[in-house]
N, CA, C and O atoms as a GROMACS GRO file, in nm:
protein
  364
    1UNK      N    1   5.669  21.758  -5.299
    1UNK     CA    2   5.813  21.830  -5.305
    1UNK      C    3   5.713  22.017  -5.258
    1UNK      O    4   5.623  22.078  -5.315
    2UNK      N    5   5.786  22.044  -5.142
    2UNK     CA    6   5.738  22.244  -5.161
    2UNK      C    7   5.770  22.328  -5.232
    2UNK      O    8   5.870  22.306  -5.299
    3UNK      N    9   5.709  22.440  -5.247
    3UNK     CA   10   5.697  22.498  -5.304
    3UNK      C   11   5.883  22.566  -5.334
    3UNK      O   12   5.949  22.592  -5.434
    4UNK      N   13   5.904  22.571  -5.199
    4UNK     CA   14   6.079  22.651  -5.167
    4UNK      C   15   6.111  22.559  -5.193
    4UNK      O   16   6.168  22.616  -5.286
    5UNK      N   17   6.143  22.426  -5.212
    5UNK     CA   18   6.255  22.321  -5.279
    5UNK      C   19   6.197  22.347  -5.466
    5UNK      O   20   6.282  22.352  -5.555
    6UNK      N   21   6.070  22.357  -5.492
    6UNK     CA   22   6.075  22.344  -5.627
    6UNK      C   23   6.124  22.441  -5.685
    6UNK      O   24   6.189  22.436  -5.790
    7UNK      N   25   6.086  22.586  -5.591
    7UNK     CA   26   6.217  22.704  -5.675
    7UNK      C   27   6.347  22.688  -5.685
    7UNK      O   28   6.419  22.712  -5.783
    8UNK      N   29   6.385  22.634  -5.550
    8UNK     CA   30   6.556  22.614  -5.570
    8UNK      C   31   6.552  22.521  -5.668
    8UNK      O   32   6.586  22.563  -5.778
    9UNK      N   33   6.520  22.396  -5.660
    9UNK     CA   34   6.534  22.298  -5.817
    9UNK      C   35   6.549  22.346  -5.939
    9UNK      O   36   6.633  22.309  -6.021
   10UNK      N   37   6.445  22.451  -5.956
   10UNK     CA   38   6.450  22.553  -6.086
   10UNK      C   39   6.572  22.660  -6.059
   10UNK      O   40   6.626  22.683  -6.167
   11UNK      N   41   6.617  22.715  -5.977
   11UNK     CA   42   6.710  22.785  -5.994
   11UNK      C   43   6.844  22.732  -6.015
   11UNK      O   44   6.920  22.779  -6.101
   12UNK      N   45   6.882  22.612  -5.920
   12UNK     CA   46   6.972  22.545  -5.990
   12UNK      C   47   6.999  22.508  -6.112
   12UNK      O   48   7.106  22.525  -6.172
   13UNK      N   49   6.865  22.436  -6.166
   13UNK     CA   50   6.870  22.406  -6.279
   13UNK      C   51   6.860  22.453  -6.395
   13UNK      O   52   6.871  22.384  -6.497
   14UNK      N   53   6.833  22.609  -6.391
   14UNK     CA   54   6.850  22.705  -6.463
   14UNK      C   55   7.005  22.717  -6.522
   14UNK      O   56   7.062  22.700  -6.630
   15UNK      N   57   7.048  22.772  -6.340
   15UNK     CA   58   7.212  22.779  -6.350
   15UNK      C   59   7.281  22.660  -6.441
   15UNK      O   60   7.360  22.691  -6.530
   16UNK      N   61   7.254  22.550  -6.419
   16UNK     CA   62   7.323  22.405  -6.452
   16UNK      C   63   7.307  22.444  -6.641
   16UNK      O   64   7.400  22.426  -6.719
   17UNK      N   65   7.170  22.496  -6.682
   17UNK     CA   66   7.109  22.476  -6.848
   17UNK      C   67   7.211  22.530  -6.860
   17UNK      O   68   7.297  22.467  -6.922
   18UNK      N   69   7.257  22.705  -6.793
   18UNK     CA   70   7.334  22.783  -6.832
   18UNK      C   71   7.423  22.758  -6.872
   18UNK      O   72   7.443  22.788  -6.990
   19UNK      N   73   7.518  22.696  -6.804
   19UNK     CA   74   7.609  22.670  -6.802
   19UNK      C   75   7.639  22.565  -6.950
   19UNK      O   76   7.717  22.589  -7.042
   20UNK      N   77   7.563  22.466  -6.938
   20UNK     CA   78   7.628  22.391  -7.043
   20UNK      C   79   7.576  22.430  -7.179
   20UNK      O   80   7.618  22.372  -7.279
   21UNK      N   81   7.493  22.519  -7.187
   21UNK     CA   82   7.449  22.619  -7.317
   21UNK      C   83   7.492  22.791  -7.319
   21UNK      O   84   7.406  22.876  -7.342
   22UNK      N   85   7.654  22.831  -7.290
   22UNK     CA   86   7.662  22.932  -7.297
   22UNK      C   87   7.611  23.028  -7.368
   22UNK      O   88   7.609  22.981  -7.482
   23UNK      N   89   7.561  23.150  -7.372
   23UNK     CA   90   7.562  23.232  -7.433
   23UNK      C   91   7.517  23.353  -7.353
   23UNK      O   92   7.469  23.356  -7.240
   24UNK      N   93   7.552  23.485  -7.468
   24UNK     CA   94   7.507  23.564  -7.442
   24UNK      C   95   7.354  23.647  -7.396
   24UNK      O   96   7.319  23.758  -7.436
   25UNK      N   97   7.302  23.587  -7.332
   25UNK     CA   98   7.176  23.577  -7.223
   25UNK      C   99   7.124  23.707  -7.168
   25UNK      O  100   7.010  23.739  -7.201
   26UNK      N  101   7.159  23.747  -7.128
   26UNK     CA  102   7.131  23.835  -7.019
   26UNK      C  103   7.020  23.772  -6.900
   26UNK      O  104   6.991  23.653  -6.890
   27UNK      N  105   6.968  23.880  -6.814
   27UNK     CA  106   6.830  23.821  -6.781
   27UNK      C  107   6.877  23.816  -6.632
   27UNK      O  108   6.831  23.912  -6.572
   28UNK      N  109   6.943  23.748  -6.565
   28UNK     CA  110   7.035  23.771  -6.398
   28UNK      C  111   6.926  23.622  -6.349
   28UNK      O  112   6.867  23.545  -6.424
   29UNK      N  113   6.930  23.624  -6.232
   29UNK     CA  114   6.916  23.596  -6.161
   29UNK      C  115   6.745  23.562  -6.161
   29UNK      O  116   6.703  23.449  -6.134
   30UNK      N  117   6.682  23.641  -6.185
   30UNK     CA  118   6.513  23.625  -6.172
   30UNK      C  119   6.484  23.580  -6.320
   30UNK      O  120   6.361  23.582  -6.332
   31UNK      N  121   6.542  23.539  -6.441
   31UNK     CA  122   6.507  23.488  -6.538
   31UNK      C  123   6.543  23.337  -6.560
   31UNK      O  124   6.490  23.247  -6.625
   32UNK      N  125   6.673  23.347  -6.469
   32UNK     CA  126   6.726  23.224  -6.446
   32UNK      C  127   6.642  23.146  -6.425
   32UNK      O  128   6.606  23.066  -6.511
   33UNK      N  129   6.568  23.151  -6.249
   33UNK     CA  130   6.457  23.119  -6.176
   33UNK      C  131   6.362  23.050  -6.266
   33UNK      O  132   6.330  22.932  -6.253
   34UNK      N  133   6.316  23.141  -6.368
   34UNK     CA  134   6.183  23.135  -6.443
   34UNK      C  135   6.233  23.009  -6.514
   34UNK      O  136   6.200  22.897  -6.475
   35UNK      N  137   6.318  23.031  -6.626
   35UNK     CA  138   6.324  22.894  -6.713
   35UNK      C  139   6.382  22.803  -6.654
   35UNK      O  140   6.380  22.694  -6.712
   36UNK      N  141   6.449  22.808  -6.531
   36UNK     CA  142   6.459  22.693  -6.447
   36UNK      C  143   6.316  22.601  -6.412
   36UNK      O  144   6.285  22.484  -6.432
   37UNK      N  145   6.243  22.722  -6.346
   37UNK     CA  146   6.085  22.673  -6.277
   37UNK      C  147   6.016  22.571  -6.403
   37UNK      O  148   5.989  22.451  -6.397
   38UNK      N  149   5.998  22.682  -6.537
   38UNK     CA  150   5.955  22.624  -6.628
   38UNK      C  151   5.976  22.497  -6.682
   38UNK      O  152   5.893  22.418  -6.726
   39UNK      N  153   6.133  22.486  -6.672
   39UNK     CA  154   6.209  22.376  -6.737
   39UNK      C  155   6.193  22.296  -6.630
   39UNK      O  156   6.177  22.178  -6.663
   40UNK      N  157   6.191  22.311  -6.538
   40UNK     CA  158   6.167  22.180  -6.395
   40UNK      C  159   5.954  22.096  -6.498
   40UNK      O  160   5.913  21.986  -6.537
   41UNK      N  161   5.908  22.218  -6.493
   41UNK     CA  162   5.765  22.125  -6.513
   41UNK      C  163   5.768  22.064  -6.639
   41UNK      O  164   5.717  21.953  -6.650
   42UNK      N  165   5.830  22.129  -6.756
   42UNK     CA  166   5.827  22.082  -6.931
   42UNK      C  167   5.891  21.918  -6.902
   42UNK      O  168   5.848  21.830  -6.977
   43UNK      N  169   5.978  21.884  -6.809
   43UNK     CA  170   6.079  21.758  -6.804
   43UNK      C  171   5.982  21.702  -6.718
   43UNK      O  172   5.933  21.606  -6.778
   44UNK      N  173   5.911  21.718  -6.567
   44UNK     CA  174   5.798  21.646  -6.596
   44UNK      C  175   5.750  21.585  -6.666
   44UNK      O  176   5.772  21.467  -6.694
   45UNK      N  177   5.646  21.685  -6.723
   45UNK     CA  178   5.555  21.644  -6.791
   45UNK      C  179   5.554  21.618  -6.911
   45UNK      O  180   5.454  21.598  -6.981
   46UNK      N  181   5.710  21.617  -6.954
   46UNK     CA  182   5.748  21.467  -7.060
   46UNK      C  183   5.770  21.378  -7.019
   46UNK      O  184   5.716  21.288  -7.083
   47UNK      N  185   5.859  21.322  -6.888
   47UNK     CA  186   5.868  21.224  -6.815
   47UNK      C  187   5.740  21.143  -6.836
   47UNK      O  188   5.715  21.036  -6.891
   48UNK      N  189   5.674  21.229  -6.774
   48UNK     CA  190   5.524  21.144  -6.748
   48UNK      C  191   5.433  21.149  -6.864
   48UNK      O  192   5.320  21.103  -6.854
   49UNK      N  193   5.476  21.205  -6.979
   49UNK     CA  194   5.422  21.210  -7.102
   49UNK      C  195   5.480  21.040  -7.172
   49UNK      O  196   5.400  20.952  -7.206
   50UNK      N  197   5.611  21.029  -7.180
   50UNK     CA  198   5.733  20.947  -7.275
   50UNK      C  199   5.736  20.835  -7.199
   50UNK      O  200   5.751  20.725  -7.252
   51UNK      N  201   5.722  20.852  -7.050
   51UNK     CA  202   5.780  20.718  -7.002
   51UNK      C  203   5.678  20.669  -6.851
   51UNK      O  204   5.709  20.576  -6.776
   52UNK      N  205   5.588  20.732  -6.838
   52UNK     CA  206   5.492  20.730  -6.717
   52UNK      C  207   5.562  20.761  -6.613
   52UNK      O  208   5.509  20.680  -6.537
   53UNK      N  209   5.609  20.793  -6.574
   53UNK     CA  210   5.714  20.845  -6.462
   53UNK      C  211   5.669  20.979  -6.383
   53UNK      O  212   5.603  21.052  -6.458
   54UNK      N  213   5.682  21.020  -6.284
   54UNK     CA  214   5.651  21.051  -6.165
   54UNK      C  215   5.776  21.104  -6.086
   54UNK      O  216   5.802  21.087  -5.967
   55UNK      N  217   5.866  21.193  -6.209
   55UNK     CA  218   5.971  21.262  -6.143
   55UNK      C  219   5.998  21.318  -6.033
   55UNK      O  220   6.075  21.299  -5.939
   56UNK      N  221   5.899  21.407  -6.070
   56UNK     CA  222   5.946  21.529  -5.943
   56UNK      C  223   5.839  21.520  -5.799
   56UNK      O  224   5.767  21.608  -5.751
   57UNK      N  225   5.863  21.376  -5.756
   57UNK     CA  226   5.839  21.378  -5.589
   57UNK      C  227   5.937  21.391  -5.489
   57UNK      O  228   5.899  21.401  -5.372
   58UNK      N  229   6.028  21.393  -5.509
   58UNK     CA  230   6.193  21.390  -5.410
   58UNK      C  231   6.251  21.488  -5.446
   58UNK      O  232   6.266  21.513  -5.565
   59UNK      N  233   6.295  21.565  -5.351
   59UNK     CA  234   6.414  21.696  -5.415
   59UNK      C  235   6.568  21.616  -5.435
   59UNK      O  236   6.656  21.649  -5.514
   60UNK      N  237   6.568  21.514  -5.350
   60UNK     CA  238   6.701  21.439  -5.381
   60UNK      C  239   6.734  21.356  -5.483
   60UNK      O  240   6.848  21.311  -5.496
   61UNK      N  241   6.597  21.321  -5.593
   61UNK     CA  242   6.603  21.191  -5.680
   61UNK      C  243   6.662  21.253  -5.796
   61UNK      O  244   6.642  21.362  -5.848
   62UNK      N  245   6.767  21.122  -5.837
   62UNK     CA  246   6.853  21.182  -5.971
   62UNK      C  247   6.740  21.201  -6.091
   62UNK      O  248   6.760  21.258  -6.198
   63UNK      N  249   6.644  21.152  -6.055
   63UNK     CA  250   6.575  21.171  -6.180
   63UNK      C  251   6.483  21.286  -6.163
   63UNK      O  252   6.440  21.349  -6.260
   64UNK      N  253   6.451  21.313  -6.032
   64UNK     CA  254   6.434  21.493  -6.056
   64UNK      C  255   6.485  21.561  -6.108
   64UNK      O  256   6.441  21.653  -6.177
   65UNK      N  257   6.614  21.524  -6.083
   65UNK     CA  258   6.728  21.650  -6.105
   65UNK      C  259   6.755  21.692  -6.268
   65UNK      O  260   6.779  21.799  -6.325
   66UNK      N  261   6.736  21.531  -6.320
   66UNK     CA  262   6.773  21.526  -6.467
   66UNK      C  263   6.656  21.568  -6.557
   66UNK      O  264   6.684  21.641  -6.652
   67UNK      N  265   6.518  21.529  -6.538
   67UNK     CA  266   6.432  21.609  -6.599
   67UNK      C  267   6.422  21.769  -6.553
   67UNK      O  268   6.356  21.839  -6.630
   68UNK      N  269   6.463  21.816  -6.469
   68UNK     CA  270   6.463  21.908  -6.414
   68UNK      C  271   6.590  22.026  -6.568
   68UNK      O  272   6.562  22.104  -6.659
   69UNK      N  273   6.684  21.983  -6.525
   69UNK     CA  274   6.779  21.993  -6.601
   69UNK      C  275   6.723  21.990  -6.759
   69UNK      O  276   6.700  22.086  -6.833
   70UNK      N  277   6.708  21.849  -6.784
   70UNK     CA  278   6.670  21.863  -6.941
   70UNK      C  279   6.557  21.942  -6.999
   70UNK      O  280   6.545  21.976  -7.116
   71UNK      N  281   6.483  21.964  -6.908
   71UNK     CA  282   6.369  22.077  -6.897
   71UNK      C  283   6.415  22.191  -6.952
   71UNK      O  284   6.387  22.261  -7.050
   72UNK      N  285   6.515  22.191  -6.840
   72UNK     CA  286   6.579  22.379  -6.899
   72UNK      C  287   6.633  22.410  -6.992
   72UNK      O  288   6.631  22.520  -7.047
   73UNK      N  289   6.695  22.304  -7.025
   73UNK     CA  290   6.767  22.298  -7.171
   73UNK      C  291   6.726  22.354  -7.241
   73UNK      O  292   6.762  22.459  -7.295
   74UNK      N  293   6.580  22.243  -7.259
   74UNK     CA  294   6.436  22.287  -7.399
   74UNK      C  295   6.427  22.411  -7.347
   74UNK      O  296   6.480  22.497  -7.418
   75UNK      N  297   6.389  22.441  -7.267
   75UNK     CA  298   6.320  22.645  -7.230
   75UNK      C  299   6.443  22.666  -7.301
   75UNK      O  300   6.458  22.652  -7.422
   76UNK      N  301   6.524  22.699  -7.220
   76UNK     CA  302   6.636  22.776  -7.258
   76UNK      C  303   6.688  22.820  -7.422
   76UNK      O  304   6.747  22.922  -7.460
   77UNK      N  305   6.640  22.698  -7.500
   77UNK     CA  306   6.697  22.664  -7.645
   77UNK      C  307   6.580  22.748  -7.699
   77UNK      O  308   6.614  22.827  -7.787
   78UNK      N  309   6.469  22.749  -7.670
   78UNK     CA  310   6.314  22.787  -7.780
   78UNK      C  311   6.315  22.926  -7.691
   78UNK      O  312   6.252  23.013  -7.752
   79UNK      N  313   6.371  22.976  -7.557
   79UNK     CA  314   6.352  23.102  -7.551
   79UNK      C  315   6.485  23.188  -7.610
   79UNK      O  316   6.471  23.309  -7.626
   80UNK      N  317   6.601  23.132  -7.639
   80UNK     CA  318   6.661  23.202  -7.747
   80UNK      C  319   6.647  23.185  -7.913
   80UNK      O  320   6.702  23.242  -8.007
   81UNK      N  321   6.575  23.109  -7.904
   81UNK     CA  322   6.520  23.101  -8.069
   81UNK      C  323   6.381  23.188  -8.137
   81UNK      O  324   6.344  23.204  -8.254
   82UNK      N  325   6.323  23.234  -7.996
   82UNK     CA  326   6.224  23.301  -7.996
   82UNK      C  327   6.301  23.489  -7.997
   82UNK      O  328   6.278  23.570  -8.086
   83UNK      N  329   6.379  23.514  -7.890
   83UNK     CA  330   6.395  23.630  -7.867
   83UNK      C  331   6.530  23.675  -7.941
   83UNK      O  332   6.551  23.795  -7.955
   84UNK      N  333   6.631  23.573  -7.993
   84UNK     CA  334   6.728  23.559  -8.077
   84UNK      C  335   6.847  23.628  -7.911
   84UNK      O  336   6.804  23.672  -7.805
   85UNK      N  337   6.999  23.610  -7.954
   85UNK     CA  338   7.086  23.575  -7.845
   85UNK      C  339   7.088  23.730  -7.797
   85UNK      O  340   7.147  23.753  -7.692
   86UNK      N  341   7.031  23.832  -7.864
   86UNK     CA  342   7.091  23.992  -7.789
   86UNK      C  343   7.178  24.057  -7.874
   86UNK      O  344   7.174  24.180  -7.878
   87UNK      N  345   7.286  23.974  -7.969
   87UNK     CA  346   7.404  24.055  -8.072
   87UNK      C  347   7.300  24.124  -8.167
   87UNK      O  348   7.341  24.240  -8.171
   88UNK      N  349   7.180  24.116  -8.252
   88UNK     CA  350   7.164  24.183  -8.294
   88UNK      C  351   7.233  24.332  -8.277
   88UNK      O  352   7.233  24.372  -8.161
   89UNK      N  353   7.280  24.400  -8.354
   89UNK     CA  354   7.286  24.568  -8.420
   89UNK      C  355   7.169  24.662  -8.444
   89UNK      O  356   7.115  24.679  -8.553
   90UNK      N  357   7.148  24.700  -8.373
   90UNK     CA  358   7.041  24.785  -8.413
   90UNK      C  359   7.075  24.894  -8.551
   90UNK      O  360   7.182  24.954  -8.562
   91UNK      N  361   6.969  24.901  -8.640
   91UNK     CA  362   6.938  24.992  -8.788
   91UNK      C  363   6.909  25.051  -8.750
   91UNK      O  364   6.869  25.150  -8.812
   0.00000   0.00000   0.00000
């Protein structure tokens, strides 16, 4: 898969992860893309480690999308746990 396709996969997977886990994250398009790309890498690594699979070979493969979305949800959850939801008021 080419770099442009991988970035597109990351943007869409990040947007789906944010839609599945609604919250006040901020960030915008760039943060969604970064979280999605990191999530796609995490999802691909987990699939390779746990199932001895290589799902990141083809763009239009269901396993590629599932791994990217699951990885993006994991990365988004870790992001929210480390940085908080941004709702805290300042003292």
